[in-house]
Wavefront OBJ file of the C-alpha trace (Angstrom):
o trace
v 114.806 111.799 173.790
v 114.352 113.278 170.341
v 117.398 113.679 168.147
v 118.973 117.013 167.322
v 120.964 118.083 164.292
v 124.094 117.894 166.454
v 123.420 114.342 167.724
v 122.645 113.165 164.181
v 126.095 114.378 163.111
v 128.030 113.019 166.127
v 126.254 109.824 167.270
v 128.373 106.685 167.461
v 127.603 103.350 165.809
v 124.204 101.907 166.726
v 120.478 102.718 166.523
v 119.294 106.065 167.874
v 115.571 106.706 168.394
v 113.895 109.976 167.466
v 110.405 108.908 168.504
v 107.303 107.372 166.837
v 109.438 104.609 165.329
v 111.937 106.847 163.514
v 115.550 105.779 164.046
v 118.962 106.909 162.901
v 121.144 103.873 162.115
v 124.869 104.538 162.327
v 127.265 101.883 160.982
v 130.843 101.285 162.123
v 131.992 103.035 158.953
v 130.179 106.179 160.056
v 127.505 105.903 157.352
v 124.121 107.144 158.596
v 120.645 106.232 157.361
v 117.029 106.627 158.458
v 114.679 103.752 159.259
v 111.037 103.820 160.290
v 109.972 100.855 162.470
v 106.250 100.255 162.349
v 103.513 97.627 162.510
v 101.732 96.637 159.317
v 99.215 93.803 158.869
v 100.173 92.268 162.205
v 103.923 92.231 161.711
v 106.821 94.581 162.292
v 108.427 96.313 159.338
v 111.547 98.436 159.021
v 111.179 100.884 156.130
v 114.227 102.743 154.841
v 113.765 106.490 154.407
v 117.136 107.408 152.892
v 120.661 108.281 153.948
v 122.037 111.269 155.847
v 123.051 113.952 154.888
v 120.956 113.699 151.671
v 117.940 113.230 153.942
v 118.154 115.694 156.834
v 116.526 115.217 160.238
v 113.591 117.434 159.248
v 113.151 115.570 155.963
v 113.291 112.195 157.732
v 110.568 113.286 160.190
v 108.341 114.422 157.302
v 108.921 111.156 155.424
v 108.073 109.192 158.565
v 104.865 111.187 159.012
v 103.852 110.642 155.358
v 104.574 106.923 155.635
v 102.484 106.525 158.791
v 99.590 108.346 157.087
v 99.749 105.912 154.168
v 99.660 102.981 156.525
v 96.675 104.390 158.403
v 94.901 104.465 154.997
v 95.949 100.815 154.509
v 98.286 101.721 151.639
v 101.552 99.816 151.439
v 104.209 102.588 151.571
v 106.868 100.444 149.871
v 104.517 99.593 146.991
v 103.491 103.257 146.769
v 107.156 104.259 146.525
v 107.764 101.719 143.754
v 104.733 103.059 141.893
v 106.037 106.618 142.229
v 109.410 105.578 140.819
v 107.698 103.707 137.983
v 105.962 106.958 137.025
v 109.203 108.846 136.408
v 109.553 109.826 132.763
v 112.850 107.999 132.215
v 111.488 104.797 133.767
v 108.290 104.933 131.717
v 110.391 105.619 128.610
v 112.511 102.514 129.238
v 109.409 100.334 129.515
v 107.821 101.966 126.461
v 110.939 101.320 124.369
v 110.898 97.645 125.370
v 107.206 97.421 124.487
v 107.911 98.810 121.010
v 111.109 96.802 120.370
v 109.472 93.794 118.671
v 107.611 96.057 116.264
v 110.750 97.762 114.961
v 112.331 96.225 111.845
v 115.686 97.770 112.645
v 117.129 96.758 116.049
v 119.062 100.048 116.100
v 115.834 101.974 116.724
v 115.759 101.094 120.425
v 119.314 102.368 120.870
v 118.487 105.536 118.903
v 115.401 106.206 121.049
v 117.344 105.656 124.272
v 120.248 107.839 123.140
v 118.177 110.816 121.951
v 115.939 110.797 125.022
v 118.925 110.463 127.368
v 120.727 113.344 125.657
v 117.893 115.804 125.104
v 114.850 114.838 127.207
v 116.115 113.304 130.454
v 118.060 116.372 131.663
v 114.723 118.239 131.896
v 112.093 115.493 132.151
v 113.898 112.358 133.336
v 113.128 112.602 137.056
v 109.696 114.171 136.613
v 106.527 112.234 137.325
v 104.738 111.734 133.996
v 101.543 112.984 135.637
v 103.051 116.403 136.254
v 104.707 117.011 132.873
v 103.134 119.961 131.108
v 103.712 121.974 127.962
v 106.312 124.253 129.554
v 108.339 121.244 130.637
v 108.281 119.829 127.109
v 109.269 123.195 125.668
v 112.177 123.446 128.121
v 113.591 120.258 126.580
v 112.925 121.220 122.959
v 113.717 124.921 122.709
v 117.504 124.632 123.224
v 117.801 122.405 120.112
v 114.816 123.485 118.018
v 116.740 126.013 115.920
v 120.196 124.405 115.844
v 119.083 120.785 115.364
v 115.555 120.899 113.954
v 115.547 117.354 112.591
v 116.817 115.909 115.879
v 114.458 118.119 117.877
v 111.504 116.915 115.830
v 112.421 113.299 116.578
v 112.825 114.073 120.277
v 109.377 115.688 120.346
v 107.825 112.656 118.646
v 109.497 110.320 121.137
v 108.431 112.372 124.145
v 104.894 112.314 122.765
v 105.057 108.523 122.315
v 106.300 107.982 125.884
v 103.539 110.156 127.324
v 100.935 108.402 125.158
v 102.214 105.098 126.532
v 101.918 106.458 130.077
v 98.318 107.468 129.405
v 97.506 104.034 127.978
v 98.940 102.424 131.134
v 96.863 104.670 133.386
v 99.876 106.589 134.703
v 98.599 109.985 133.537
v 95.432 111.613 132.205
v 94.586 114.525 129.954
v 95.949 115.780 126.644
v 99.486 115.038 125.578
v 101.582 118.217 126.064
v 104.073 117.083 123.389
v 101.507 116.726 120.582
v 102.243 118.826 117.509
v 99.093 119.498 115.500
v 96.833 122.070 117.070
v 99.203 122.523 120.004
v 102.991 122.890 119.790
v 102.685 123.985 116.154
v 101.347 127.269 117.593
v 104.313 127.629 119.958
v 107.263 126.501 117.829
v 108.160 127.188 114.184
v 107.877 124.277 111.786
v 111.177 122.389 111.545
v 111.108 122.790 107.758
v 111.002 126.582 108.204
v 113.886 126.667 110.666
v 116.435 125.097 108.388
v 116.484 124.174 104.736
v 116.222 120.415 104.253
v 119.477 118.963 102.997
v 118.814 116.454 100.217
v 121.105 113.565 99.376
v 123.689 114.731 96.840
v 122.796 113.146 93.496
v 124.650 112.781 90.211
v 123.164 114.276 87.049
v 121.784 111.322 85.078
v 123.670 112.517 81.969
v 126.937 111.711 83.737
v 125.982 108.215 84.918
v 127.803 106.446 82.073
v 131.121 108.162 82.773
v 130.746 107.569 86.500
v 130.035 103.848 86.080
v 133.065 103.509 83.766
v 135.233 105.047 86.501
v 133.644 102.815 89.143
v 134.270 99.698 87.022
v 138.003 100.357 87.291
v 137.850 99.832 91.053
v 138.353 96.443 92.634
v 136.705 95.126 95.772
v 133.358 93.915 97.061
v 132.196 97.378 98.109
v 132.705 98.768 94.599
v 130.708 95.875 93.099
v 127.962 96.356 95.692
v 127.771 100.077 94.872
v 127.499 99.363 91.139
v 124.783 96.775 91.837
v 122.867 99.237 94.034
v 122.974 101.822 91.243
v 121.790 99.386 88.556
v 118.896 98.161 90.704
v 118.022 101.565 92.275
v 118.061 99.726 95.617
v 118.891 101.052 99.061
v 122.333 100.395 100.517
v 121.054 98.245 103.390
v 119.020 96.057 101.051
v 122.104 95.354 98.936
v 124.494 94.821 101.838
v 122.135 92.359 103.523
v 121.385 90.438 100.315
v 121.734 86.635 100.529
v 121.904 84.042 97.767
v 118.591 82.573 98.893
v 116.963 85.779 97.646
v 118.385 85.479 94.131
v 116.988 83.440 91.242
v 119.636 83.523 88.525
v 117.472 81.654 85.986
v 114.713 84.259 86.077
v 117.107 87.120 86.869
v 115.043 88.127 89.890
v 116.011 89.305 93.363
v 113.265 88.984 95.988
v 113.890 91.084 99.090
v 111.947 89.792 102.135
v 109.529 92.196 103.797
v 111.477 92.503 107.086
v 114.457 93.897 105.141
v 112.409 96.501 103.291
v 111.718 100.006 104.571
v 107.989 99.597 103.859
v 107.932 96.134 105.431
v 106.638 94.465 102.246
v 108.356 91.917 100.009
v 109.881 93.547 96.946
v 110.816 91.819 93.691
v 113.654 93.372 91.716
v 114.162 92.521 88.023
v 117.873 92.124 87.321
v 119.464 93.337 84.110
v 122.242 91.240 82.591
v 124.750 93.801 83.878
v 123.364 93.477 87.414
v 123.552 89.657 87.236
v 127.184 89.889 86.082
v 128.043 91.878 89.228
v 126.784 89.084 91.470
v 129.667 86.766 90.641
v 129.661 83.031 91.341
v 126.557 81.903 93.281
v 127.179 80.776 96.853
v 125.182 78.774 99.374
v 121.594 79.987 100.061
v 122.386 81.464 103.485
v 125.578 83.221 102.408
v 125.814 86.954 101.837
v 126.204 88.013 98.215
v 128.404 90.988 99.157
v 130.139 89.771 102.316
v 132.384 91.964 104.418
v 135.910 91.211 105.543
v 134.707 89.356 108.628
v 133.260 85.899 107.878
v 129.473 85.879 107.847
v 129.214 89.627 108.360
v 127.901 92.093 105.773
v 129.716 95.166 104.536
v 129.521 98.048 106.982
v 127.022 100.839 106.371
v 129.901 103.171 105.442
v 131.715 100.834 103.054
v 129.891 101.992 99.923
v 130.271 105.628 100.954
v 133.993 105.001 101.425
v 134.236 103.979 97.755
v 132.761 107.330 96.731
v 135.133 109.194 99.030
v 138.152 107.406 97.554
v 136.868 108.458 94.143
v 136.703 112.017 95.533
v 132.982 112.223 94.766
v 130.486 114.387 96.636
v 127.471 112.170 95.821
v 125.831 109.905 98.389
v 124.879 106.273 97.852
v 121.220 107.117 98.379
v 121.538 109.981 95.915
v 121.842 107.538 93.018
v 118.205 106.581 93.583
v 117.441 110.230 92.838
v 119.617 110.030 89.726
v 117.565 107.071 88.544
v 114.303 108.840 89.433
v 115.327 111.973 87.526
v 116.255 109.988 84.409
v 113.125 107.838 84.549
v 110.850 110.831 85.025
v 112.504 113.156 82.514
v 113.579 110.786 79.746
v 111.869 107.402 79.895
v 108.348 106.859 78.633
v 107.283 104.831 81.664
v 104.398 106.074 83.822
v 104.932 107.321 87.322
v 103.489 104.243 89.034
v 106.050 101.995 87.291
v 108.920 104.246 88.369
v 107.679 104.450 91.949
v 107.262 100.663 92.062
v 110.869 100.264 90.898
v 111.944 102.383 93.880
v 109.692 100.358 96.224
v 107.731 103.502 97.036
v 104.132 103.401 98.123
v 101.883 105.682 96.112
v 100.465 108.394 98.359
v 97.467 108.960 96.097
v 94.947 106.303 97.179
v 93.038 106.404 93.898
v 96.244 105.983 91.915
v 97.368 103.165 94.179
v 94.062 101.352 93.716
v 94.695 101.088 89.977
v 98.272 99.865 90.498
v 97.524 96.836 92.679
v 100.231 94.622 91.144
v 103.958 95.208 91.248
v 104.133 96.000 87.479
v 107.032 93.573 87.254
v 107.164 93.102 83.474
v 107.170 96.834 82.827
v 109.739 97.344 85.552
v 112.051 94.814 83.927
v 112.017 96.803 80.694
v 112.618 100.017 82.655
v 115.603 98.584 84.534
v 117.107 97.128 81.349
v 117.002 100.572 79.749
v 118.555 102.133 82.853
v 121.349 99.535 82.848
v 121.996 100.121 79.154
v 122.451 103.852 79.804
v 124.572 103.334 82.921
v 126.953 100.755 81.397
v 127.255 102.222 77.918
v 130.862 103.294 78.577
v 132.126 100.280 80.504
v 132.335 96.511 80.275
v 130.057 95.184 83.001
l 1 2 3 4 5 6 7 8 9 10 11 12 13 14 15 16 17 18 19 20 21 22 23 24 25 26 27 28 29 30 31 32 33 34 35 36 37 38 39 40 41 42 43 44 45 46 47 48 49 50 51 52 53 54 55 56 57 58 59 60 61 62 63 64 65 66 67 68 69 70 71 72 73 74 75 76 77 78 79 80 81 82 83 84 85 86 87 88 89 90 91 92 93 94 95 96 97 98 99 100 101 102 103 104 105 106 107 108 109 110 111 112 113 114 115 116 117 118 119 120 121 122 123 124 125 126 127 128 129 130 131 132 133 134 135 136 137 138 139 140 141 142 143 144 145 146 147 148 149 150 151 152 153 154 155 156 157 158 159 160 161 162 163 164 165 166 167 168 169 170 171 172 173 174 175 176 177 178 179 180 181 182 183 184 185 186 187 188 189 190 191 192 193 194 195 196 197 198 199 200 201 202 203 204 205 206 207 208 209 210 211 212 213 214 215 216 217 218 219 220 221 222 223 224 225 226 227 228 229 230 231 232 233 234 235 236 237 238 239 240 241 242 243 244 245 246 247 248 249 250 251 252 253 254 255 256 257 258 259 260 261 262 263 264 265 266 267 268 269 270 271 272 273 274 275 276 277 278 279 280 281 282 283 284 285 286 287 288 289 290 291 292 293 294 295 296 297 298 299 300 301 302 303 304 305 306 307 308 309 310 311 312 313 314 315 316 317 318 319 320 321 322 323 324 325 326 327 328 329 330 331 332 333 334 335 336 337 338 339 340 341 342 343 344 345 346 347 348 349 350 351 352 353 354 355 356 357 358 359 360 361 362 363 364 365 366 367 368 369 370 371 372 373 374 375 376 377 378 379 380 381 382
């Protein structure tokens, strides 16, 4: 006898047949679930169809019918279900992130991708099959943050696009990418740069660098020394904080930053002024950090240099001092642009210009950095 809604709700523990192999399994605890018993490839199989009340009697009958149709077409229903789950956006995203992990220089990127997608994309797209995601679905995820958080929204769009590109490459979807920008979403959303003015890193006027460095020299501690060193070398905070003695050649006054630690992924040689060398202190073992944090073997935190500026009640950012150097070098020094850009480890965007500057212009950069150090330390004893 076929089941009714009432018998599904009230049946005691045991297996209760609905017909054509569909059964309601009731446990002693009262939990109820649906099972389809069928024959496949010469053997009996019990295929779970979900739990009651999430799966109602009508839904269970439809699932049983769909499963039997798959089996008549010689399609494994369990494998088909796994494939369907694997095509959900959040599942494809997880696999895509793992596939990209080894190519990212910064291990934090995977966590950043996962966090932004979980926060902004999954609520709308997470449980959607990647094959069915269209432009309106992408817009539903982006529009709520496009005006308030344009920079974040732009990253989310790029990551959605990357996940869907990955799905296409794996044969999980076909057609154009609905999250692409050029020639597509750029007609439906305002440019992020037009939504909100870009906030640049606060930078010190180069004319005040001498007075600032004199004030900084009065401060004790590893973080203060690391900040002064970063300013004198125009280096990025992470490059300085991760610096090890194996990268430093005191005799030639040269710091060689390995490619994996550079933003551009290429090895970068930094000429050290006498003032910069003095900030290094007593050389340690090759594998030791030059500017170690409080915990043994661990570098300074990414906020430690910023904390020095805050204690000095300064509004500038650590990265902003690279702009201070760039302003001075461009406005005052006689060095050409390619030398200045090389000192900042920037790649020249102009291909013709870059072709003429194939070397790292090291000798000219040493003179440039010596002049910068002379200006910066003119009012202090470093």
